[in-house]
C-alpha positions as CSV (number, residue, x, y, z in Angstrom):
1,M,-24.0,9.0,-14.7
2,E,-21.4,7.2,-12.8
3,K,-22.0,7.4,-8.5
4,I,-18.7,6.9,-6.3
5,T,-19.5,6.2,-2.5
6,F,-16.6,8.0,-0.4
7,Y,-16.1,6.5,3.4
8,G,-14.8,8.5,5.9
9,T,-15.1,11.7,4.7
10,H,-15.1,15.2,6.2
11,S,-16.6,18.6,5.7
12,Y,-13.3,19.6,4.3
13,D,-13.2,16.3,1.4
14,R,-16.5,16.9,0.5
15,R,-15.9,20.5,0.1
16,C,-13.1,20.0,-1.9
17,F,-14.3,16.8,-4.1
18,A,-17.6,18.7,-4.7
19,Q,-15.5,21.8,-6.4
20,I,-13.2,19.3,-8.1
21,N,-16.1,17.2,-9.5
22,E,-17.4,20.2,-11.5
23,E,-14.5,18.8,-13.7
24,F,-15.9,15.0,-13.9
25,G,-19.6,15.1,-13.0
26,F,-19.5,12.3,-11.3
27,E,-22.5,11.7,-8.1
28,L,-20.7,11.9,-5.4
29,C,-22.1,10.0,-2.0
30,N,-20.9,10.4,1.6
31,L,-20.8,8.5,4.5
32,R,-18.8,9.6,7.7
33,S,-18.1,6.4,9.2
34,F,-15.1,4.7,7.8
35,L,-15.2,1.6,6.0
36,S,-15.7,-1.7,8.1
37,T,-18.1,-4.9,7.8
38,E,-20.8,-2.9,9.3
39,N,-21.2,-0.3,6.4
40,A,-20.2,-2.2,3.5
41,R,-23.5,-2.8,2.3
42,M,-23.8,1.2,1.9
43,T,-22.5,1.6,-1.6
44,Q,-25.9,2.5,-2.7
45,G,-25.4,1.2,-6.2
46,A,-21.9,2.5,-6.7
47,R,-19.1,0.6,-9.0
48,A,-16.4,2.7,-7.3
49,V,-15.5,3.2,-3.5
50,C,-13.1,5.9,-2.1
51,I,-11.4,5.1,1.5
52,F,-8.8,6.7,3.4
53,V,-5.8,5.6,5.6
54,N,-8.1,4.7,8.4
55,D,-10.5,2.3,6.4
56,R,-10.6,-0.8,6.8
57,A,-10.6,-3.1,3.4
58,D,-9.5,-6.5,4.5
59,R,-10.7,-9.9,2.6
60,E,-14.3,-9.8,4.9
61,V,-15.2,-6.3,3.4
62,L,-13.8,-6.2,0.0
63,T,-15.9,-9.6,0.0
64,I,-19.4,-7.6,0.7
65,L,-18.2,-5.0,-1.7
66,K,-18.0,-7.5,-4.3
67,E,-21.7,-8.8,-3.3
68,Q,-22.6,-4.9,-3.8
69,G,-21.1,-4.7,-7.1
70,V,-18.0,-2.9,-6.6
71,E,-15.4,-2.8,-9.1
72,L,-13.2,-0.2,-7.7
73,L,-11.6,0.2,-4.4
74,T,-10.0,4.1,-5.0
75,L,-7.6,5.4,-2.5
76,R,-7.7,9.5,-1.9
77,C,-3.9,8.6,-0.5
78,A,-0.7,7.0,-1.1
79,G,-0.4,4.3,1.4
80,F,-2.6,0.9,1.0
81,N,-1.4,-1.2,3.6
82,N,-4.8,-1.2,4.8
83,V,-6.1,-2.8,1.4
84,D,-5.7,-6.4,1.6
85,L,-4.3,-6.5,-2.4
86,K,-3.9,-10.3,-2.9
87,A,-7.9,-10.3,-1.7
88,A,-9.2,-7.4,-4.3
89,A,-7.0,-9.5,-7.1
90,E,-8.6,-12.6,-6.3
91,L,-12.1,-11.0,-6.1
92,G,-11.5,-8.9,-9.7
93,I,-11.5,-5.6,-7.6
94,K,-9.3,-3.0,-8.9
95,V,-7.6,-0.2,-6.4
96,T,-5.5,2.9,-7.2
97,Q,-3.8,5.3,-5.2
98,V,-2.4,9.0,-5.0
99,P,1.0,8.6,-5.5
100,A,1.9,11.8,-5.1
101,Y,0.2,14.6,-3.8
102,S,2.2,17.5,-2.1
103,P,5.9,15.8,-0.9
104,H,6.2,19.5,0.2
105,A,3.0,19.1,2.6
106,I,4.2,16.3,4.8
107,A,8.3,17.3,4.7
108,E,7.0,20.6,5.9
109,H,4.9,19.0,8.6
110,A,8.2,17.1,9.7
111,V,10.5,19.8,9.9
112,A,7.4,21.8,11.6
113,L,7.4,19.1,14.3
114,L,11.4,18.5,14.5
115,L,11.5,22.6,15.2
116,T,8.9,22.7,17.6
117,L,10.3,20.0,19.6
118,N,13.7,21.5,19.6
119,R,12.8,25.1,20.5
120,K,9.9,24.1,22.6
121,T,7.8,26.5,21.1
122,H,4.4,24.7,22.1
123,R,5.8,25.0,26.5
124,A,6.6,28.5,25.6
125,Y,3.6,29.4,24.2
126,I,1.7,28.0,26.7
127,R,3.7,29.5,29.1
128,T,3.4,33.0,28.0
129,R,-0.3,32.5,27.7
130,D,-0.3,32.7,31.5
131,G,2.4,35.0,31.9
132,N,5.4,32.9,32.7
133,F,8.4,34.4,30.7
134,A,11.3,32.2,31.9
135,L,13.3,30.4,29.8
136,H,14.1,27.5,32.4
137,G,13.4,23.9,30.1
138,L,13.3,25.6,26.8
139,M,16.9,25.4,25.8
140,G,17.3,23.5,22.6
141,F,20.3,22.8,20.2
142,D,21.3,24.0,16.9
143,L,20.6,22.3,14.0
144,Y,23.5,23.3,12.1
145,G,26.1,20.5,11.8
146,K,23.9,18.1,12.9
147,T,23.4,14.8,11.3
148,A,20.1,13.6,10.0
149,G,18.8,9.7,9.2
150,I,16.0,9.5,6.7
151,F,14.7,6.1,6.0
152,G,13.3,6.3,2.2
153,T,14.5,8.4,0.0
154,G,11.6,9.0,-2.2
155,R,10.0,12.1,-3.1
156,I,8.8,13.1,0.4
157,A,12.0,12.2,1.8
158,R,14.0,14.2,-1.0
159,E,11.5,17.3,-0.2
160,L,12.9,17.0,3.8
161,I,16.5,16.4,2.9
162,R,16.5,19.5,0.5
163,I,15.1,21.6,3.5
164,L,17.2,20.3,6.2
165,Q,20.2,20.4,4.0
166,G,19.4,24.5,4.2
167,F,20.0,24.0,8.0
168,G,23.6,22.8,7.5
169,L,22.1,19.0,8.3
170,K,24.3,16.5,7.2
171,I,22.0,13.4,5.5
172,L,21.9,9.8,6.3
173,A,19.6,7.5,4.7
174,Y,18.3,4.0,4.3
175,D,16.3,2.8,1.2
176,P,16.2,-0.9,0.2
177,Y,16.8,0.8,-3.2
178,P,19.3,3.1,-2.9
179,D,19.1,5.8,-5.9
180,E,23.5,6.3,-6.1
181,A,23.1,9.1,-8.5
182,Y,20.6,10.9,-6.6
183,A,23.1,10.3,-3.7
184,R,26.1,11.7,-5.1
185,E,24.7,15.0,-7.0
186,H,22.5,15.7,-3.4
187,D,25.7,14.9,-1.0
188,V,23.4,12.1,0.9
189,T,25.3,8.8,2.2
190,Y,23.2,5.3,2.2
191,V,24.3,3.8,5.4
192,S,22.9,0.5,6.9
193,P,19.9,0.1,9.2
194,E,22.7,0.0,12.0
195,E,25.1,2.6,11.3
196,L,22.1,5.1,10.7
197,Y,20.8,4.8,14.2
198,A,24.0,4.7,15.9
199,R,25.2,8.0,14.0
200,A,21.9,10.2,13.8
201,D,21.1,13.4,16.1
202,I,17.4,13.1,13.8
203,I,15.6,10.1,12.5
204,S,12.9,11.0,10.3
205,L,10.4,8.1,8.4
206,N,9.2,8.5,5.2
207,C,8.5,5.6,3.5
208,P,5.5,2.9,3.0
209,L,4.9,0.5,5.6
210,T,5.6,-3.3,4.4
211,E,5.6,-6.4,6.4
212,Q,9.4,-5.8,6.6
213,N,9.7,-2.8,8.2
214,R,6.9,-3.3,10.6
215,H,8.0,-1.9,13.9
216,L,11.3,-0.8,12.2
217,I,12.2,1.0,15.6
218,N,12.1,-1.4,17.9
219,A,13.8,-1.7,21.5
220,Q,16.6,-2.9,19.4
221,A,16.9,-0.2,17.2
222,I,16.9,2.6,19.8
223,A,19.4,0.7,22.3
224,R,22.0,1.4,19.0
225,M,20.4,5.0,19.4
226,K,22.7,8.2,20.4
227,K,21.1,9.1,23.8
228,G,18.8,12.3,23.4
229,V,17.9,11.5,19.5
230,F,14.8,13.1,18.1
231,I,12.0,10.6,16.2
232,I,9.9,12.0,13.8
233,N,7.5,10.0,12.0
234,T,5.2,11.4,9.1
235,G,5.3,8.0,7.5
236,R,2.9,5.4,8.9
237,G,2.2,4.5,12.9
238,P,3.4,1.3,12.8
239,L,6.9,1.5,11.9
240,I,7.3,2.5,15.3
241,D,6.9,-0.2,18.3
242,T,5.0,1.9,20.8
243,A,6.0,0.4,23.9
244,A,9.7,0.6,23.0
245,L,9.2,4.5,22.1
246,I,7.6,5.0,25.7
247,E,10.1,3.2,27.4
248,G,13.0,5.1,25.5
249,L,11.4,8.3,26.1
250,R,11.0,7.6,29.5
251,S,14.6,6.7,30.4
252,G,16.1,9.3,28.2
253,Q,17.1,7.5,25.6
254,V,14.7,9.0,23.2
255,G,15.3,12.5,23.7
256,A,11.8,13.6,22.1
257,A,9.3,12.2,19.4
258,G,6.9,14.1,16.7
259,L,4.4,11.2,15.6
260,D,1.7,13.0,13.0
261,V,0.7,8.9,13.1
262,Y,0.2,6.5,15.6
263,E,0.4,2.6,15.7
264,D,-3.8,2.3,16.5
265,E,-5.0,5.8,15.7
266,R,-7.8,4.4,14.0
267,D,-10.0,4.8,17.0
268,Y,-8.9,8.3,17.4
269,F,-7.6,10.2,14.3
270,Y,-10.1,12.8,12.5
271,A,-12.6,12.6,15.5
272,D,-13.2,14.8,18.1
273,R,-12.6,13.0,21.2
274,S,-12.2,15.9,24.0
275,D,-15.4,14.6,25.7
276,N,-14.0,11.0,26.3
277,V,-11.6,9.3,28.7
278,I,-8.6,8.3,26.5
279,T,-9.0,4.2,27.0
280,D,-5.9,3.4,25.1
281,D,-3.0,3.3,27.5
282,H,-0.3,3.7,25.0
283,L,-1.6,7.0,23.5
284,A,-2.3,8.3,27.1
285,R,0.9,7.7,28.1
286,L,2.4,9.6,24.9
287,L,0.3,12.8,25.4
288,S,2.1,12.8,28.9
289,F,5.3,13.4,28.0
290,N,6.1,17.1,27.5
291,N,8.6,16.0,25.4
292,V,6.5,14.0,22.7
293,L,4.3,16.3,20.5
294,I,1.0,13.9,18.5
295,T,-0.6,15.8,15.6
296,S,-3.8,13.6,14.1
297,H,-2.2,12.4,10.8
298,Q,-2.3,15.9,9.2
299,A,0.7,16.0,7.8
300,F,-0.7,15.8,3.9
301,F,-3.2,18.8,4.8
302,T,-2.4,22.2,3.0
303,E,-5.0,23.6,0.2
304,E,-2.5,22.7,-2.4
305,A,-2.6,18.3,-1.1
306,M,-6.1,18.3,-1.2
307,V,-6.6,19.9,-4.6
308,N,-4.0,17.3,-6.1
309,I,-5.8,14.4,-4.2
310,A,-9.1,15.0,-5.1
311,R,-8.3,15.5,-8.7
312,T,-6.1,12.2,-9.1
313,T,-8.6,10.4,-7.4
314,L,-11.2,11.3,-9.7
315,Q,-9.1,11.0,-12.7
316,N,-8.4,7.9,-11.6
317,C,-12.1,6.4,-11.6
318,K,-12.7,8.0,-14.9
319,D,-9.8,6.3,-16.1
320,F,-11.3,3.1,-15.1
321,F,-15.2,4.0,-16.5
322,E,-13.5,4.9,-19.6
323,H,-11.6,1.7,-19.6
324,T,-8.4,3.4,-20.3
325,E,-4.6,2.5,-19.0
326,L,-4.7,2.8,-14.7
327,K,-1.3,4.5,-14.3
328,N,-2.0,4.5,-10.3
329,E,-3.2,0.7,-10.0
330,V,-1.8,-1.1,-7.4
331,K,-1.3,-4.9,-7.1
332,A,-0.2,-7.2,-5.4
333,Q,3.7,-8.3,-5.0
């Protein structure tokens, strides 16, 4: 029986993977801590290691895994910016991902952030719980007729575009690899980043993190945006320069921000820190704004998505162990 060691697991991971593993029959070894140099030797003889978005898989960690006999690093997520793919290739470690688990889940969460910030239902909920039924400070705007600028036009972005068009929004998009046929069929206009910044009332980030788009939203970009723009990020935290976003919020150039991801989330997200002081000054400042809504990288978190993640991850492992084609392999460019 092949063994797979999982890092950074929670009760919901263990429950879902155990359920789907009834179809596969692997031995699953679950570790609570994120993968790092401190625990990379705790693979317990497994040839495959499974990690998530905040695990660390740089060259140093991968070298330790290789010394432990690990041959497969399988991500239970789509993003792989936390993996040194070049080092993995040089060490002979295969890397696989879950390319799509539920574009609906993430797109719907992006819309939830937008609607909550616009109509300020999070503030209204707190007020009415305290018996305050006043409306001052709760005014929003009609989404109908507004313009949304979408970075990326992959599966998640396309689902988001479909939903937003249902509200009557006009869609601008930027993608380094534009799909003109898709754009013509779905009334989407591809524009440059500069034009998107200038024309969009709402900007949503739905693209993977690369070295080319790190800090895609920075001080210069924010200065080009419409005053009062809403920014939604369900992609990766480093797509936004946090210091620049804070300044944009402080000045009023940015009207609101909905963040399911954060630039330095690793030390906070997926854990209960309520008994501790938040020592990350940027995170603490963001939490102080009443026009900022932060969720803890949970956009993917639906029953359907979790089942798809578990099944695809375990199938990736099965394909590797049985020496069949790794259709979800990720390779260094």
